[in-house]
N, C-alpha and C positions, 0 to 999 in steps of 0.2 A: 645638733650642730656638728657633733663629732663626725656624723655621716657625711655632712657637707664638706667637712675638711678632708675626709678621705677621698671623696669624689674629685675635689679640686686638686688633691695631690696626684691622683691617678691621671687626671687630664693634663696636668702640667708636666709630669715626668714621663708619661707613656702615652702620647697622643695616638700611636698606632694600635693601641689596645682598647680603644673606646668604640663601642658600637654606635653607628650614626643614628640608629633609631631610638634606643633607650638611653643613650649618652652615659652608659656605664661600661665597666670592663666586660669584655666578651665572656659569654657563657655558651659553650659549644659553638664556637665560631664556625659558620657555614658559608660556603662560597657559592655565588651564582656563576654557573659555568660560562654564560655568554659574555660577561664583562669582567669577571674576576672580583667584583666587589663582595665584601664580607660583612655578615651581620650575625647577631645571636640567632640560634635556631628557634628559640621561643619567640623572638621578635618577628622572624619570617612567618612563623605559624599564625601569629596574630594578624599580620599583614595579609596573609593568604586567605583568612576567613572572609575578607571582603571581596574576594575574586574566585569563589568556588565554582562559578559557572564557566570559567576560562580554563583552557588546557595549558596555560603558560603563566609566568609571573613577570611583571614589568619591574625592572630594577628601580627602587625609590631614588637612586642617585642619578643614573644616566639614562633611564628609560629603555635600556636594552631589554630584549625579550628572551627569557629562559624557558624552554619547554619543560613541562612537568609530567612525570609518569603517574601511574595510578595512586602511588603512595605520596605523591606531591612533595612537600618539603622534606619528609623523612628519607627520600631517596637522593637528596642533594648531598654532595661530598662535604665532609668537614675540612676546614682549613687547618691542616696539620701544623703548618708553620706558625700561624697566629696562636693556635691553642698551646703550642709548646712555649711560646713567649709568655702567654698568660700564666702557665704553670710556673715558669721561672720567676715571673714577677711576684706571684703569690709566695713562692718559697723564700725569696729575698726579704719580703715584707713580713714574714712570719705566719703565712697562711691566709686563707680567705678573709677571716675576720680582722686581720691586721690592718687592712686598708681602712676599715671603718673606725679603727681605734687610733690611727695616726694623728699626730698633731701637725699643724701647719708649720712649714719651714720659713725661715727669714727670707724675704724677697728684697730687702734693702741692700744686702751684700751677697757675696759668693760663698759664704761659710757653710750654708745649708744647715745651720743650727736651728733648733726648735725656736719658734717665735714665742715671745713672752708678752708682746703688746702689739697694738696696731695703731698707726698714725692716720687719723682721719683726714689730715691735711695733705700728707704725701700719698695717701691711699696705698700703704704698703705695710707688710708685716715686719716686725723688728725683733732681732735676738737681743740678748742682754747688752752686748757691746754697742749695737746700733741705738738702743734705748738710752744708754749712757751718753753717747755722742749727741743725740737729740737734746738731752737735758743740759749738756755742758756747752754746746756751741749755740749760744743764744743769738749770736749775730745772724745765723742762718735759720734756726728753727724756733726762734722766739714766737710764741703765740700758737704753735702747732697743738692741735688737740689730740691727746694720746689716751687710749683706753687699754685696759688689761685684756689678756686672752680669756680670762674667766668670764668677763662681761660679754665678750663676743660669743664664747661657747654656750653660755647660758641664755643667749638671745636678748640680753638686756640692752645691747647696743647694735644697731645695724651698721655694717661697715660699707654698704653701698656696692658699687660695681668695680671689679678689678679688671684692668685691661692687660691683655697680653702685649709684650714688647715686640716691636717689629724685628724680624730676623735680619733685615737689610739695614734699616736705620735704627740702630741699637737703642738710642735714647728716646725714640718715639713710641707712643702707645698706639696699638692697632684699635683705635676708637671709632673707626668708620667702617661701613659695609658697602661693598660694590655689588649691586643687584645684578649687573650684567655678568660678572665673573663669579658671583656667589662666594666671595672671600672677604675676610677682614683685612683692612689696610690702614696705614697711617696717612697723615696729611702729605708727607713727601711722596709716598707711593702714588697718591692720586695725581700729583703733578707730573710724575715720571711715566707711569704705565697705565693710568686710568682716566686720562683726559676724555671728556665728552661722555663718560660713563654715568650711569644713574647711581649717585652716591647718597647714602643716608648715614646719619649719626647712628652709631651702633646701639646706643641706649634707646634712641627712638625706634630703631628697627626692631630691637628685641621687645620693646613695649608693644609695637604694632603686631609682632608675631604672637606675643602672649595674648593680646586682645583677640587676634584672629582665632587662636586656639580656644580661648574662652568662648567666643561666639560659636565656633564649631561644636564645642562640647555641649553648649546649650541647645543648639540645633539638633545635635545627636540625641539629647535627652528628649526634646520635643518630638522628633521623628520616631524614637523608640516608643514613646507613649502613644503616638498616633498609630503605629503599626500594631502594638499590643491591643489597642482598642479595635482596630480592624480585624485582628485575629478573633477577638471575642465576637465581633459582628458576623464574621464568616461562619462561626459555629451556629449562630442563631439562624443565619440564612441557610446553612446546610440542613437544619431541621425543617425549615419551611420548604426547601427543595425536595427533601425526602418525602414530606407530606404530599406535595404536589405530584411527585412521581408515583407515589403509592396510590393516590386518587386516580391517576391515569391508568395504572395497572389494574385497579379494581374495575374501572370503566371498561377496559378491554376484555377483562375476564367475564364481566357481566354480559357484554355484547357477544362474546364467544359462546357463553352458556345459552343465550337466547337462540343464536344461529345454529348451534349444535342440536338443540331440541327440535328446531324446524327441520334440519337435515335428517335427524332420526325419524321424525314423523314422516317425512318424504320417503325415506328408505322403507319404513313399514308399509306405506301405501303401495309403493312399487312392488315390494315383495308379495303383498296380498294380491295385486293385479296379476303378477306372474303365476302365483299358485292357482288363482281362478282360471287363468288361461290353461294351465296344465289340466285342471279338473274338467274344463270344457272339452279339451281335445280328447281326454280319456273317455268322456261320455260319448263323444261322436264315434270314437273307435269301437267302444262297446256296442253301440247300435249296429255298426257294420258287422261286427263279430257275431252279434245275436242273429242277424239276418242270415249269415252264412250257416250258423248252426241249425236254424229252422229249415233251410234248404237241404242240409244233410239229413235231417230227421225225416223230411218228406220223401227224399230219394230212397232212404232205407225202408220206409214203410211201404212205398210202392213196389220196390223190388221184392219185398217179402210176399206181397199179394200175388204177383205174377209168376214168381219163381216157385212152382208147385208141381210135384211129380204127377198130379192127377189132371193136368191140363188137357191131356188127350181124351179123357172120358167125360168132358164137360158137355152139358146140354147146350142147346143153341143160345138161350138167353145168357147163361153163365159164360159161355164162350165169347159172346159179344161184349160182355162186361169186361172180361180180361183183355180182349183185343183193344178196348177203349183205354184200359189202364196202361197197356203197353205203349199206345200212341201218346198218352199224356206223359208217361215217363220218358219216352224218346224226345218229346218236345222239351221237357224239363232239362234233360241232359244237353240238348242243343243250345240252351240259353247261355249267352256269354257271361262268364264269371265277372262280377263287378270288382275290378281292380282300382278303378278311378276314384271311388269314394274315399278309400283310405289314403291314396296318393294326394287327394285334394286336402284332406285334413293335415297331412304332413307338410305339404307346401304352405298351407295356411299358417301353421306354427312357425315354419322356417322363415316366412316373410315378415314376421313380427320384428319391429325395429325399436331399439332403445334410442330415443332422441334426446341428446344431452341438452341441459338448460344452457342458455347463452350466458355470457359473462356478467351481464347486468342483473341476473336473477340469482337469488340464493335458493337453488333448487337443483335436484339431481337430473331431472328431465321427465319424460313421459313415455308411455308405451303407445306407439301409433297403431291405427286400425289397418287391417288388411283390405285389399281391393278386389281380390277374386278368390276362387276356390280351387286351388291347384291339387294335383294328384298326391298320393301318399309317397311316391318315389321322390317327388320334388321336395316334400316336407322333410323327408329323411336327409336328403342331400344338403338342404339349406341348414338344417340343424347341425350337421357335421361341419359346415363351413363357418359357424359362428365363432368369433374371436372376442376376447376381452381386451379392450384398449384402455390402458391406464390413463387417467387425466394428467395433463401437464401441470407444472408448478404454478402457472398463472391463473388457474381456474379452480374454484371451490366445488369439485364434484368427485365422484368415485371413478368415473371413466365411462367408457361406452362399449357397446357390443356391436362389433362390425360384422358385415355380412359378406365381405369379399377380401381377397388377398391384397396386400399393399402392392402398389406398382408405380412406375414412372413412365411418363410419355413426353416425347419431344414435341412441343406445340409450336415451335418456331425455330427455323434455322436462318441465320442472317450472314451474308457475305460481308466481310470487313474490307475496308479500303486499303488496309496495310497490315503489317505484322503487329499483332497484339503483344504489347510489353506488360501492360497492367490493366486490371479491371477492378471496379468498385461498385457497390450498391449505390444507386442514385435515388430509387424509390421502390415501392413494393413490386413494380413491374418494369423497372427501368434500370439500366446499368450505364456506367461511364467507362469507356474504353480509351486507354492511353496508347499512343503509337510512338515508337522509338526509332524507327528507321526512316526511309524516304517519305513515308506518310506521317508527318508529325502532327501534334495537337491532340485534342480530345473529342470523341464523339459521344453523344447521348443517344442510346438506342432503347426502344421499348419492345415489349413482348409481342406487339403486332408487326414488328419489322420497321417501324418508323425511325428515321435517323435525323439528327441535327448536330452540327458541329458546335462545340463549346466556343463561343465567340469572344469571351472576355480576353482582352489583351493583358499580358503577353502570352496567355495560355494557348491562344489559337494556333500559334506556329512554333510552339516549344517542343523540344524532345522530351517525352514523358516516359520514364522507365517504370514508374508505378505511381498510383494515386489513391487517395481515400478522401471521402467527403465527411466533414464534421457536421454536427447537428445545426450549427448556425449558418450553414451554407458555405463555410470556408473550405478550401481545398488544400490538402497537403500533397505536394507533387515531388517525387524523386526525379532528379534530372541527370543522374549519373552515378558515379562510384563514391562520391564524397559528400554530396549535399542534397538536402531536401528542403523545399521552400513551402511556406504556408501563405496562401493568398486569400484575401477577403472575397466575399461574393461578387464584388465589383471589379476584381482583378488586381488590386494593389497588393504588393508584397508586405506581409506583416512580420515575418521572421524567417530566419535561415538556420537549419540544423546542420552542423558539421560532424562528420564521422571520418576519422583519419585512418590511415594504414589499411586501406581497403582495396581489394583487387576485383570485386564483383559489384554489380549494380545494387543499389540500395532498394529494399522492398519495404513498403509502408503499409500500415493498417491502423485502425483506431479501436479503442475499447468502448464499451457502452457509455463511459463517462468522458469520451473524447480525448483520452490519453493517446499520444502518438506512439505506435509500436514500429520499431525499425529492426530489420534483419539484413545481414550482408554475407550470407553463406559462410559464416564463422560460427564458433560455438558460443555465441552470445545473442541475447535479445535485449535491445535497448528500449526503455520505456521513458518517454518524455511527458511533461505536463502538457495540457491542451494548447498552450501558447508556443511550445517548442523551445522555451528558454531554459528549462531546468531538466536535467537528467535525473529522474526519480529512482530508477532501478536499473541495474545491469544483471540479467539473469544468465548464469552459466548453463549451457546445455551439453548433453552427452554426444550429440551428433551435429554435423554441420547443418545449419538451419537456413532455409530460403524463405519460408513463409511462416507467419504467426498470427493467430487470432486469440481474442480474449473472451471470457465469459463474464456474465454479470457479477459473479463472485470474485473475479480477479484472476482466475486460472488462465494459463497460457497454453494453447494448443499449437504445437509446432509441427511443420512438415519439412522434410529434407528434399521433397520433390524428386528430381531425377538423380539425387545423390546415391552413392553406393555404400551402405545399404539405404534403401528408400524406406523411411520410418515416419510414424506419427507418434508424438510423445506429449504428455500433459505435464506441466510444471506449475508450482506455485511461485509466489514472488520471491521466496527464499532460495529457489533453485532445487527444491525437492521434486523428484520425478516419479511418475507412475511407470507401469510396464509399457514398453514401446510396442507398437504394432508394426511389424516388418513385412514388406511386400516380397513376393518371389522375385527371383532374378529376372530383369527385363521388364518389370512392372513398376510404375511410379505412382506415388500417392500424393494427393492434394486434399487438404482438409478445409472445412468451413464450419463456423459455429452460427446457429440460427438464434433468433431472439428468445427462444425458450431454453437456451443452453444445451441444445442437442447438437451432436457433431456428425456432419456428413463427410464421408471420406470417399473420394473417387480414386479407384485403382485403374490406371491407364496402361493398357497393353498396346504400346505405340506401334509395334510391328504388325499386329493383327487388326488394328483399328477397333478394338473393343474397349468399352468403358463400363465398369461395374461400380455402382455407387451403393454404399452401405450406410445405414443409420445407426449411430451409437448413442447410448446414454452414459453420462458421467457417473462413475461410482468412486467417489473420492478423486484420486489422481489417475484412476484406471478407466479404460473405455470398455463398456459392456455392449456387445453387438445386439441390436434389437431387430433390424430388418436388413436382408440382402435383397435389393431390387433386381428386376430383370436387366440383363445386359443390354447396353445401348450401342448401336452401330453408328459410328461417327467418322468424319473425315479429320484425321489428325495430321496437321502440317509438320509439326516437330514435337519435341518432348517438353516444351514449355507450355503449361496449361494453367488455367485459373478456375477455381470453383468458388461461387459466392451464393449465400442464402439471401434471397430477396424478401421472403415471407415464409411462414410455416408450411405453405404448400407450393412454393415456387423457388427453383434454383436456376442459376445461370452458369453455364460452362463454356469456356472459350479455349480455343487452341489455334494459335497463329492467325489464320485468315477466316476462321469460322466462329460463330457465336450461336449457342443453343440455349433456348429457354425450355425448362423442363418442369412439367406439372407433377406434383407429388400427391399420391392418393394413399392414405393410411387406413 
């Protein structure tokens, strides 16, 4: 009870030193910078525990938002003024514990003497003089129930509710509560300033508030028990999840073990076949070699017989015999030396092919049979031309042994009806061409030269700066410097992407997961979700970027095209970059990523009309050259070009008014 007396004393004499949350004197008074309201630091920390997922705090009094740093409440400023007043208050009261040890003062008079009793009828504390008056003035106080302070302190008597006096109407108790203004008022205040407000009796309001707090406390206890039960259940479920995942892993490992054994067996069979071929060819060559040695032996034997100093002294029969030997030897020497047998064996070996297994079979492949018997020169040449071709990442095999050099061939050249501004893959043998000048709209062109105009309104007559086709048939079309629109397959606009502060045409592309990739010849690449509504990443680049493509693993291959310098660079989503490939002065680079994450880079020598395309493999963030193809002679209208991969063996290259379909042979 002494503590209660102390709190009541603090609240009655120092209302500005009471924390609105704990209703006690401030401890480390801390100010919310947005609104200036002050609370105990420990109260704010408790309050903040329920908002850890937010980067701000909402003031419990006015709902203003205060931004929080990494240390949250600890970084908020202390209210030096309030803390100074608290220190002064404690000093006057004899220290921190003095508040708890204070006795209640008389509230019946202005003497501020210690109360010795309490009048239950008047609802006030009384000093000794007021008690004497109550006892003597029976006309006024007869029948009043008076109890001693000892009974109050010991809790033997409940003194009920004490109302604060109204500061305006001095004699009136503030026994009402205005819910609209959130203040305690007296009856007269209601008539003057709070008409038509929602008013409640203070005692009833406090009871409702206590009941609400009690209900919330019970609900908190129930929710806590529920969450603790859920936590226990989560751990049980975690064990079951781990068991299921381990089973899945065991199944995968078992399947891999079985497949690996099959591949090892397949490898052994192929190796044995190749060794058998080697032995067969060796035997054939040994037969030819043996025949030549036998001829040498016969020639040497014959020349020994006829090359004799006594030939001039031979008798007729002997002379006839040697003449016959000479004729036979002459005939033997005139015989054409057999070069073709060995050449045939060599050609036979060189024409052996390793035929990879298709993707549907778990097999390395097979060794095909030869069809003719070539010469040894052909065999030697073909053996020297053999190349090992590593398998790509999408196939389970070791690779292949190719018999010819990689090359590119232009299989179709198509005249465009206008200046090409953008190009995108439409299918394995078809591209979509976007026109941005007098010939507007979009054309669909196939590798046989067939054309048809994209007829969906409004795309049929729209200026198209660039375009890309999504997997569901939707088109993302750049229409200028600041906007790109996404259209459904039927031509209705689904979304618009805005890119501000841009001086160049927007270039668009898409990732294998249909993210929208946008570049604008600045040092950024923008990556939006497939709907175009959310900017997921902004990747900073080292060079001005005009085109960008993405791999299945999320890497970004950028081209600066006709920029100076003209470079191709690979970035990850965090902006980390590999080593840039820089073209010589006057040569411009355009890159395309195929479905196997291989990178084709076209180096365009615009002045000389030459295009050299190289194939690169990704080595982390770096590009490792794999093949330089033969140079292509093309008609280059200007320095804006486009390179697109349609399939692993088909590229499309466009420059202004020309479109080329290129067959790739590896």
